[in-house]
N, C-alpha and C positions, 0 to 999 in steps of 0.2 A: 478477156478472162484467160485465154491460153498464153497470153504474154505473161501474166501473172505467176502461173502456175512455171513457165519456164524460169524467169527471175528465181524463184524462191527454190525450183530446184539447182539451181546454179549455185545460189547462197549455200545451200545445203552441202553440193560438193566442194567448195571452198573451205567451207566449216569443216569439213570430213579431213581435208588436207591440213588444215591448221590445228588438227585435235591435241597436237604435242605440243603446241606452243605455250607460251606461258599464260595467257587468257583462256585458254582451251576451245574446245567446240563451241560452247555457248557464247564466248565472247566474240570468237570469230564471226559465228552465224548472226550475231546481234549487230555487230558491227558492217557486216557485210550488208546486211537489209538497211541499216542506215544511211551508210557510206553506197558505193557500187562494188559489185565482187571484183570488178576490175582493178580497183585501187586498192582492196584489200588483198587480193592476190600479190599484185605486185608488193606488197609492204609485206607481206609474208616470206617472198622470195628474198627479200633484202634484209629482212629482219630475222629469219631463224636460224637460231643458233646451231653450229656444228655439234655433233654428239661429241662430246667428250669421252674418252677412258676414264673409268673411275682409279684413282691413285692408288696403290696399295701402301697399307699401312706399315710404317716403319717399325714401331714397336711391338714388339710380339706382348700378345695378350697371355697371362696366366690364368690358367685353368686347372681347378681341382683335380680333375683326371688324367693330367699330364704333367704333374709335378715329381713324378718318380723318374 
């Protein structure tokens, strides 16, 4: 019983770590329960995209209050 609780807690921690991933918290939680949390953790380390800076818009937007 204690091992099951520990396994689920580790799965939740791994899912919390992968909440910014493409599949999100619930996808990581489900995959870590079906696979092992260790495999999913190494997958998240290898596949987690770097945070990219948003590109600036090159064309100015025309707004009615700034037309003067």
